[in-house]
PDB file of N, CA, C, O and CB in Angstrom:
ATOM      1  N   MET A   1     -25.657 304.000  44.420  1.00  0.00           N
ATOM      2  CA  MET A   1     -24.889 303.325  43.839  1.00  0.00           C
ATOM      3  C   MET A   1     -24.720 301.689  44.409  1.00  0.00           C
ATOM      4  O   MET A   1     -25.180 301.236  45.456  1.00  0.00           O
ATOM      5  CB  MET A   1     -23.766 304.139  43.867  1.00  0.00           C
ATOM      6  N   LEU A   2     -23.892 300.952  43.346  1.00  0.00           N
ATOM      7  CA  LEU A   2     -23.711 299.478  43.790  1.00  0.00           C
ATOM      8  C   LEU A   2     -22.503 299.520  44.391  1.00  0.00           C
ATOM      9  O   LEU A   2     -21.729 300.475  44.319  1.00  0.00           O
ATOM     10  CB  LEU A   2     -23.735 298.368  42.674  1.00  0.00           C
ATOM     11  N   SER A   3     -22.263 298.214  45.159  1.00  0.00           N
ATOM     12  CA  SER A   3     -20.352 298.638  45.692  1.00  0.00           C
ATOM     13  C   SER A   3     -20.516 297.584  44.543  1.00  0.00           C
ATOM     14  O   SER A   3     -21.349 297.293  43.684  1.00  0.00           O
ATOM     15  CB  SER A   3     -19.222 298.221  47.749  1.00  0.00           C
ATOM     16  N   LYS A   4     -18.837 297.010  45.132  1.00  0.00           N
ATOM     17  CA  LYS A   4     -17.870 296.170  44.356  1.00  0.00           C
ATOM     18  C   LYS A   4     -18.801 294.887  44.364  1.00  0.00           C
ATOM     19  O   LYS A   4     -19.309 294.532  43.300  1.00  0.00           O
ATOM     20  CB  LYS A   4     -16.234 295.969  45.090  1.00  0.00           C
ATOM     21  N   LEU A   5     -19.023 294.233  45.445  1.00  0.00           N
ATOM     22  CA  LEU A   5     -19.172 293.124  45.617  1.00  0.00           C
ATOM     23  C   LEU A   5     -20.514 293.124  44.626  1.00  0.00           C
ATOM     24  O   LEU A   5     -20.419 292.125  43.913  1.00  0.00           O
ATOM     25  CB  LEU A   5     -19.171 292.715  47.119  1.00  0.00           C
ATOM     26  N   SER A   6     -21.657 293.824  44.330  1.00  0.00           N
ATOM     27  CA  SER A   6     -22.550 293.934  44.226  1.00  0.00           C
ATOM     28  C   SER A   6     -22.801 293.925  42.398  1.00  0.00           C
ATOM     29  O   SER A   6     -23.795 293.646  41.728  1.00  0.00           O
ATOM     30  CB  SER A   6     -22.804 294.937  45.135  1.00  0.00           C
ATOM     31  N   LYS A   7     -21.473 294.343  42.030  1.00  0.00           N
ATOM     32  CA  LYS A   7     -21.683 294.979  40.714  1.00  0.00           C
ATOM     33  C   LYS A   7     -20.981 293.804  40.364  1.00  0.00           C
ATOM     34  O   LYS A   7     -21.275 293.531  39.200  1.00  0.00           O
ATOM     35  CB  LYS A   7     -21.150 296.557  40.272  1.00  0.00           C
ATOM     36  N   SER A   8     -19.986 292.773  40.957  1.00  0.00           N
ATOM     37  CA  SER A   8     -19.755 291.786  40.357  1.00  0.00           C
ATOM     38  C   SER A   8     -20.107 290.798  40.303  1.00  0.00           C
ATOM     39  O   SER A   8     -19.465 289.923  39.723  1.00  0.00           O
ATOM     40  CB  SER A   8     -19.118 291.630  40.380  1.00  0.00           C
ATOM     41  N   ASN A   9     -21.316 290.571  40.921  1.00  0.00           N
ATOM     42  CA  ASN A   9     -22.667 289.302  41.486  1.00  0.00           C
ATOM     43  C   ASN A   9     -23.381 290.074  39.815  1.00  0.00           C
ATOM     44  O   ASN A   9     -23.747 289.387  38.861  1.00  0.00           O
ATOM     45  CB  ASN A   9     -24.031 289.714  43.846  1.00  0.00           C
ATOM     46  N   TYR A  10     -23.406 291.167  39.850  1.00  0.00           N
ATOM     47  CA  TYR A  10     -24.610 291.546  38.836  1.00  0.00           C
ATOM     48  C   TYR A  10     -24.202 291.059  37.350  1.00  0.00           C
ATOM     49  O   TYR A  10     -24.779 290.344  36.530  1.00  0.00           O
ATOM     50  CB  TYR A  10     -24.899 293.309  38.813  1.00  0.00           C
ATOM     51  N   LEU A  11     -23.095 291.672  37.346  1.00  0.00           N
ATOM     52  CA  LEU A  11     -22.191 291.074  35.967  1.00  0.00           C
ATOM     53  C   LEU A  11     -22.362 289.549  35.840  1.00  0.00           C
ATOM     54  O   LEU A  11     -22.663 289.045  34.757  1.00  0.00           O
ATOM     55  CB  LEU A  11     -20.404 291.355  36.115  1.00  0.00           C
ATOM     56  N   PHE A  12     -22.162 288.796  36.987  1.00  0.00           N
ATOM     57  CA  PHE A  12     -21.979 287.073  36.480  1.00  0.00           C
ATOM     58  C   PHE A  12     -23.156 286.829  36.059  1.00  0.00           C
ATOM     59  O   PHE A  12     -23.376 286.197  35.027  1.00  0.00           O
ATOM     60  CB  PHE A  12     -21.588 285.833  37.626  1.00  0.00           C
ATOM     61  N   GLN A  13     -24.571 287.588  37.264  1.00  0.00           N
ATOM     62  CA  GLN A  13     -25.586 287.006  36.594  1.00  0.00           C
ATOM     63  C   GLN A  13     -26.170 287.270  35.287  1.00  0.00           C
ATOM     64  O   GLN A  13     -27.061 286.611  34.751  1.00  0.00           O
ATOM     65  CB  GLN A  13     -26.393 287.077  37.273  1.00  0.00           C
ATOM     66  N   LEU A  14     -25.395 288.619  34.683  1.00  0.00           N
ATOM     67  CA  LEU A  14     -26.047 288.593  33.371  1.00  0.00           C
ATOM     68  C   LEU A  14     -25.231 287.764  32.206  1.00  0.00           C
ATOM     69  O   LEU A  14     -25.791 287.351  31.191  1.00  0.00           O
ATOM     70  CB  LEU A  14     -26.244 290.093  32.929  1.00  0.00           C
ATOM     71  N   LEU A  15     -23.756 287.567  32.502  1.00  0.00           N
ATOM     72  CA  LEU A  15     -22.941 286.628  31.826  1.00  0.00           C
ATOM     73  C   LEU A  15     -23.576 285.446  31.971  1.00  0.00           C
ATOM     74  O   LEU A  15     -23.360 284.920  30.878  1.00  0.00           O
ATOM     75  CB  LEU A  15     -21.589 286.552  32.273  1.00  0.00           C
ATOM     76  N   MET A  16     -24.392 284.474  32.773  1.00  0.00           N
ATOM     77  CA  MET A  16     -24.616 283.854  32.659  1.00  0.00           C
ATOM     78  C   MET A  16     -26.357 283.643  32.171  1.00  0.00           C
ATOM     79  O   MET A  16     -26.820 282.658  31.596  1.00  0.00           O
ATOM     80  CB  MET A  16     -23.963 283.564  33.460  1.00  0.00           C
ATOM     81  N   LEU A  17     -27.016 284.741  32.552  1.00  0.00           N
ATOM     82  CA  LEU A  17     -28.121 284.798  31.741  1.00  0.00           C
ATOM     83  C   LEU A  17     -28.065 284.636  30.049  1.00  0.00           C
ATOM     84  O   LEU A  17     -28.646 283.834  29.318  1.00  0.00           O
ATOM     85  CB  LEU A  17     -28.647 286.033  32.093  1.00  0.00           C
ATOM     86  N   PHE A  18     -27.086 285.775  29.728  1.00  0.00           N
ATOM     87  CA  PHE A  18     -26.624 285.304  28.289  1.00  0.00           C
ATOM     88  C   PHE A  18     -26.323 283.703  27.638  1.00  0.00           C
ATOM     89  O   PHE A  18     -26.907 283.142  26.711  1.00  0.00           O
ATOM     90  CB  PHE A  18     -25.360 285.979  28.172  1.00  0.00           C
ATOM     91  N   LEU A  19     -25.304 283.264  28.409  1.00  0.00           N
ATOM     92  CA  LEU A  19     -24.520 282.012  28.095  1.00  0.00           C
ATOM     93  C   LEU A  19     -26.109 281.107  27.882  1.00  0.00           C
ATOM     94  O   LEU A  19     -26.559 280.476  26.926  1.00  0.00           O
ATOM     95  CB  LEU A  19     -23.206 281.402  29.604  1.00  0.00           C
ATOM     96  N   ILE A  20     -26.682 281.423  29.342  1.00  0.00           N
ATOM     97  CA  ILE A  20     -28.364 280.567  29.128  1.00  0.00           C
ATOM     98  C   ILE A  20     -29.050 280.731  27.788  1.00  0.00           C
ATOM     99  O   ILE A  20     -30.069 280.108  27.487  1.00  0.00           O
ATOM    100  CB  ILE A  20     -29.637 281.221  30.233  1.00  0.00           C
ATOM    101  N   LEU A  21     -28.617 281.348  27.228  1.00  0.00           N
ATOM    102  CA  LEU A  21     -30.012 282.737  25.978  1.00  0.00           C
ATOM    103  C   LEU A  21     -29.561 281.721  24.948  1.00  0.00           C
ATOM    104  O   LEU A  21     -30.330 280.984  24.333  1.00  0.00           O
ATOM    105  CB  LEU A  21     -29.476 285.241  25.365  1.00  0.00           C
ATOM    106  N   ILE A  22     -28.041 281.753  24.796  1.00  0.00           N
ATOM    107  CA  ILE A  22     -27.013 281.302  23.425  1.00  0.00           C
ATOM    108  C   ILE A  22     -27.104 279.517  23.441  1.00  0.00           C
ATOM    109  O   ILE A  22     -27.111 278.798  22.441  1.00  0.00           O
ATOM    110  CB  ILE A  22     -24.950 281.948  23.732  1.00  0.00           C
ATOM    111  N   PHE A  23     -27.162 279.117  24.741  1.00  0.00           N
ATOM    112  CA  PHE A  23     -27.651 277.740  24.800  1.00  0.00           C
ATOM    113  C   PHE A  23     -29.138 277.435  24.192  1.00  0.00           C
ATOM    114  O   PHE A  23     -29.653 276.920  23.200  1.00  0.00           O
ATOM    115  CB  PHE A  23     -27.623 277.346  26.269  1.00  0.00           C
ATOM    116  N   VAL A  24     -29.375 277.858  24.994  1.00  0.00           N
ATOM    117  CA  VAL A  24     -31.063 277.939  23.679  1.00  0.00           C
ATOM    118  C   VAL A  24     -31.070 278.122  22.946  1.00  0.00           C
ATOM    119  O   VAL A  24     -31.362 277.194  22.191  1.00  0.00           O
ATOM    120  CB  VAL A  24     -32.123 278.603  23.508  1.00  0.00           C
ATOM    121  N   PHE A  25     -30.724 279.683  22.217  1.00  0.00           N
ATOM    122  CA  PHE A  25     -31.390 279.785  21.378  1.00  0.00           C
ATOM    123  C   PHE A  25     -30.163 279.530  20.216  1.00  0.00           C
ATOM    124  O   PHE A  25     -30.521 279.586  19.039  1.00  0.00           O
ATOM    125  CB  PHE A  25     -32.238 281.032  21.503  1.00  0.00           C
ATOM    126  N   GLY A  26     -28.974 279.300  20.461  1.00  0.00           N
ATOM    127  CA  GLY A  26     -27.958 279.172  19.258  1.00  0.00           C
ATOM    128  C   GLY A  26     -28.325 278.307  18.244  1.00  0.00           C
ATOM    129  O   GLY A  26     -28.295 278.584  17.045  1.00  0.00           O
ATOM    130  N   ARG A  27     -28.565 277.579  18.583  1.00  0.00           N
ATOM    131  CA  ARG A  27     -28.985 276.133  17.395  1.00  0.00           C
ATOM    132  C   ARG A  27     -29.816 277.009  16.195  1.00  0.00           C
ATOM    133  O   ARG A  27     -29.340 276.877  15.067  1.00  0.00           O
ATOM    134  CB  ARG A  27     -30.392 274.557  18.283  1.00  0.00           C
ATOM    135  N   ALA A  28     -30.622 277.604  16.280  1.00  0.00           N
ATOM    136  CA  ALA A  28     -31.641 278.666  15.451  1.00  0.00           C
ATOM    137  C   ALA A  28     -30.904 278.481  14.607  1.00  0.00           C
ATOM    138  O   ALA A  28     -31.127 277.664  13.713  1.00  0.00           O
ATOM    139  CB  ALA A  28     -32.007 280.227  15.782  1.00  0.00           C
ATOM    140  N   PHE A  29     -29.501 279.424  14.706  1.00  0.00           N
ATOM    141  CA  PHE A  29     -28.509 280.014  13.606  1.00  0.00           C
ATOM    142  C   PHE A  29     -27.451 279.140  13.341  1.00  0.00           C
ATOM    143  O   PHE A  29     -26.343 279.660  13.212  1.00  0.00           O
ATOM    144  CB  PHE A  29     -27.865 281.347  13.993  1.00  0.00           C
ATOM    145  N   ILE A  30     -27.533 278.100  13.247  1.00  0.00           N
ATOM    146  CA  ILE A  30     -26.611 277.030  12.890  1.00  0.00           C
ATOM    147  C   ILE A  30     -26.748 277.001  11.463  1.00  0.00           C
ATOM    148  O   ILE A  30     -25.735 276.666  10.850  1.00  0.00           O
ATOM    149  CB  ILE A  30     -26.898 275.642  13.559  1.00  0.00           C
ATOM    150  N   GLY A  31     -28.034 277.349  10.628  1.00  0.00           N
ATOM    151  CA  GLY A  31     -27.791 276.960   9.293  1.00  0.00           C
ATOM    152  C   GLY A  31     -27.751 278.095   8.560  1.00  0.00           C
ATOM    153  O   GLY A  31     -27.928 278.006   7.345  1.00  0.00           O
ATOM    154  N   ILE A  32     -27.419 279.840   9.401  1.00  0.00           N
ATOM    155  CA  ILE A  32     -27.465 280.591   8.470  1.00  0.00           C
ATOM    156  C   ILE A  32     -25.508 280.831   8.531  1.00  0.00           C
ATOM    157  O   ILE A  32     -24.730 280.597   9.455  1.00  0.00           O
ATOM    158  CB  ILE A  32     -28.706 281.947   8.771  1.00  0.00           C
ATOM    159  N   SER A  33     -25.225 281.434   6.993  1.00  0.00           N
ATOM    160  CA  SER A  33     -23.803 281.350   7.268  1.00  0.00           C
ATOM    161  C   SER A  33     -23.601 282.851   5.940  1.00  0.00           C
ATOM    162  O   SER A  33     -24.086 283.273   4.890  1.00  0.00           O
ATOM    163  CB  SER A  33     -22.930 279.358   6.887  1.00  0.00           C
ATOM    164  N   ILE A  34     -22.193 283.241   7.293  1.00  0.00           N
ATOM    165  CA  ILE A  34     -22.438 284.502   6.480  1.00  0.00           C
ATOM    166  C   ILE A  34     -20.641 284.898   6.376  1.00  0.00           C
ATOM    167  O   ILE A  34     -19.920 285.063   7.360  1.00  0.00           O
ATOM    168  CB  ILE A  34     -23.660 285.870   7.451  1.00  0.00           C
ATOM    169  N   PHE A  35     -20.120 285.003   4.675  1.00  0.00           N
ATOM    170  CA  PHE A  35     -18.963 284.740   4.921  1.00  0.00           C
ATOM    171  C   PHE A  35     -18.217 283.079   4.596  1.00  0.00           C
ATOM    172  O   PHE A  35     -17.053 282.796   4.877  1.00  0.00           O
ATOM    173  CB  PHE A  35     -18.997 285.161   6.243  1.00  0.00           C
ATOM    174  N   GLY A  36     -18.783 282.546   4.231  1.00  0.00           N
ATOM    175  CA  GLY A  36     -18.726 280.781   4.949  1.00  0.00           C
ATOM    176  C   GLY A  36     -18.596 280.195   6.234  1.00  0.00           C
ATOM    177  O   GLY A  36     -18.543 278.988   6.468  1.00  0.00           O
ATOM    178  N   PHE A  37     -18.540 281.267   7.177  1.00  0.00           N
ATOM    179  CA  PHE A  37     -18.688 280.787   8.946  1.00  0.00           C
ATOM    180  C   PHE A  37     -20.440 280.404   8.900  1.00  0.00           C
ATOM    181  O   PHE A  37     -21.309 280.962   8.229  1.00  0.00           O
ATOM    182  CB  PHE A  37     -18.232 282.531  10.433  1.00  0.00           C
ATOM    183  N   ARG A  38     -20.542 279.540   9.627  1.00  0.00           N
ATOM    184  CA  ARG A  38     -21.638 279.395  10.556  1.00  0.00           C
ATOM    185  C   ARG A  38     -22.095 279.836  11.932  1.00  0.00           C
ATOM    186  O   ARG A  38     -21.995 279.191  12.976  1.00  0.00           O
ATOM    187  CB  ARG A  38     -21.659 278.443  10.660  1.00  0.00           C
ATOM    188  N   ILE A  39     -22.588 280.988  11.767  1.00  0.00           N
ATOM    189  CA  ILE A  39     -23.234 281.920  13.132  1.00  0.00           C
ATOM    190  C   ILE A  39     -23.283 280.686  13.787  1.00  0.00           C
ATOM    191  O   ILE A  39     -22.299 280.467  14.493  1.00  0.00           O
ATOM    192  CB  ILE A  39     -24.913 282.910  13.063  1.00  0.00           C
ATOM    193  N   GLY A  40     -24.181 279.772  13.758  1.00  0.00           N
ATOM    194  CA  GLY A  40     -24.391 279.602  15.139  1.00  0.00           C
ATOM    195  C   GLY A  40     -23.699 278.325  15.884  1.00  0.00           C
ATOM    196  O   GLY A  40     -24.172 277.699  16.833  1.00  0.00           O
ATOM    197  N   GLU A  41     -22.539 278.112  15.259  1.00  0.00           N
ATOM    198  CA  GLU A  41     -21.146 277.130  15.566  1.00  0.00           C
ATOM    199  C   GLU A  41     -20.514 278.235  15.909  1.00  0.00           C
ATOM    200  O   GLU A  41     -20.305 278.181  17.121  1.00  0.00           O
ATOM    201  CB  GLU A  41     -20.304 276.140  14.297  1.00  0.00           C
ATOM    202  N   LEU A  42     -20.119 279.173  15.468  1.00  0.00           N
ATOM    203  CA  LEU A  42     -19.398 280.394  16.506  1.00  0.00           C
ATOM    204  C   LEU A  42     -20.095 280.969  17.558  1.00  0.00           C
ATOM    205  O   LEU A  42     -19.299 281.509  18.326  1.00  0.00           O
ATOM    206  CB  LEU A  42     -19.014 281.641  15.790  1.00  0.00           C
ATOM    207  N   ILE A  43     -21.054 281.060  17.856  1.00  0.00           N
ATOM    208  CA  ILE A  43     -22.047 281.698  18.766  1.00  0.00           C
ATOM    209  C   ILE A  43     -21.372 279.838  19.809  1.00  0.00           C
ATOM    210  O   ILE A  43     -20.274 279.732  20.356  1.00  0.00           O
ATOM    211  CB  ILE A  43     -24.350 282.105  17.893  1.00  0.00           C
ATOM    212  N   VAL A  44     -21.998 279.195  19.772  1.00  0.00           N
ATOM    213  CA  VAL A  44     -21.735 278.175  20.562  1.00  0.00           C
ATOM    214  C   VAL A  44     -19.937 277.973  20.937  1.00  0.00           C
ATOM    215  O   VAL A  44     -19.360 277.664  21.980  1.00  0.00           O
ATOM    216  CB  VAL A  44     -22.426 276.936  19.769  1.00  0.00           C
ATOM    217  N   ALA A  45     -19.560 278.228  19.893  1.00  0.00           N
ATOM    218  CA  ALA A  45     -17.668 277.968  20.466  1.00  0.00           C
ATOM    219  C   ALA A  45     -17.511 279.187  21.216  1.00  0.00           C
ATOM    220  O   ALA A  45     -16.764 278.951  22.166  1.00  0.00           O
ATOM    221  CB  ALA A  45     -16.159 277.935  19.019  1.00  0.00           C
ATOM    222  N   PHE A  46     -17.745 279.936  21.209  1.00  0.00           N
ATOM    223  CA  PHE A  46     -17.479 281.463  21.541  1.00  0.00           C
ATOM    224  C   PHE A  46     -17.984 281.331  23.264  1.00  0.00           C
ATOM    225  O   PHE A  46     -17.268 281.330  24.265  1.00  0.00           O
ATOM    226  CB  PHE A  46     -18.613 282.767  20.370  1.00  0.00           C
ATOM    227  N   SER A  47     -19.558 281.217  23.144  1.00  0.00           N
ATOM    228  CA  SER A  47     -20.001 280.659  24.408  1.00  0.00           C
ATOM    229  C   SER A  47     -19.919 279.247  25.291  1.00  0.00           C
ATOM    230  O   SER A  47     -20.675 278.966  26.222  1.00  0.00           O
ATOM    231  CB  SER A  47     -21.048 280.817  24.258  1.00  0.00           C
ATOM    232  N   LEU A  48     -18.734 278.353  24.742  1.00  0.00           N
ATOM    233  CA  LEU A  48     -18.184 277.250  25.706  1.00  0.00           C
ATOM    234  C   LEU A  48     -16.733 278.052  25.807  1.00  0.00           C
ATOM    235  O   LEU A  48     -16.108 277.814  26.841  1.00  0.00           O
ATOM    236  CB  LEU A  48     -18.141 275.406  25.008  1.00  0.00           C
ATOM    237  N   LEU A  49     -16.228 278.805  25.038  1.00  0.00           N
ATOM    238  CA  LEU A  49     -14.973 279.535  25.810  1.00  0.00           C
ATOM    239  C   LEU A  49     -14.965 280.345  26.864  1.00  0.00           C
ATOM    240  O   LEU A  49     -14.013 280.647  27.584  1.00  0.00           O
ATOM    241  CB  LEU A  49     -14.348 280.278  25.089  1.00  0.00           C
ATOM    242  N   LEU A  50     -16.291 280.746  26.927  1.00  0.00           N
ATOM    243  CA  LEU A  50     -16.725 282.053  27.934  1.00  0.00           C
ATOM    244  C   LEU A  50     -16.660 281.052  29.196  1.00  0.00           C
ATOM    245  O   LEU A  50     -15.888 281.126  30.152  1.00  0.00           O
ATOM    246  CB  LEU A  50     -18.555 282.981  27.620  1.00  0.00           C
ATOM    247  N   THR A  51     -17.705 280.062  28.948  1.00  0.00           N
ATOM    248  CA  THR A  51     -17.648 279.332  30.216  1.00  0.00           C
ATOM    249  C   THR A  51     -16.518 278.700  30.715  1.00  0.00           C
ATOM    250  O   THR A  51     -16.421 278.564  31.934  1.00  0.00           O
ATOM    251  CB  THR A  51     -18.481 278.439  30.206  1.00  0.00           C
ATOM    252  N   LEU A  52     -15.730 278.332  30.047  1.00  0.00           N
ATOM    253  CA  LEU A  52     -14.395 277.747  30.642  1.00  0.00           C
ATOM    254  C   LEU A  52     -13.449 278.596  31.090  1.00  0.00           C
ATOM    255  O   LEU A  52     -12.723 278.292  32.036  1.00  0.00           O
ATOM    256  CB  LEU A  52     -13.701 276.977  29.755  1.00  0.00           C
ATOM    257  N   GLY A  53     -13.362 279.785  30.434  1.00  0.00           N
ATOM    258  CA  GLY A  53     -12.877 280.941  31.002  1.00  0.00           C
ATOM    259  C   GLY A  53     -13.410 281.592  32.364  1.00  0.00           C
ATOM    260  O   GLY A  53     -12.627 282.362  32.921  1.00  0.00           O
ATOM    261  N   ALA A  54     -14.960 281.315  33.108  1.00  0.00           N
ATOM    262  CA  ALA A  54     -15.382 282.027  34.025  1.00  0.00           C
ATOM    263  C   ALA A  54     -14.967 280.960  34.923  1.00  0.00           C
ATOM    264  O   ALA A  54     -14.854 281.395  36.069  1.00  0.00           O
ATOM    265  CB  ALA A  54     -16.789 282.566  33.970  1.00  0.00           C
ATOM    266  N   LEU A  55     -14.680 279.630  34.812  1.00  0.00           N
ATOM    267  CA  LEU A  55     -14.085 278.824  35.774  1.00  0.00           C
ATOM    268  C   LEU A  55     -13.177 278.843  36.386  1.00  0.00           C
ATOM    269  O   LEU A  55     -12.944 277.927  37.174  1.00  0.00           O
ATOM    270  CB  LEU A  55     -13.939 278.059  35.556  1.00  0.00           C
TER     271      LEU A  55
END
């Protein structure tokens, strides 16, 4: 069983991996528009908010 510190570290690493992948592949979704919203821009904005919230 994972300890609390180990779980926290594991979740942090998953979050950082997610953010890195969003920054790398987010531009690929810039041109896709659903209901008038550009998906790539929303993903980049959301990942920026997550990054600022983690600090």
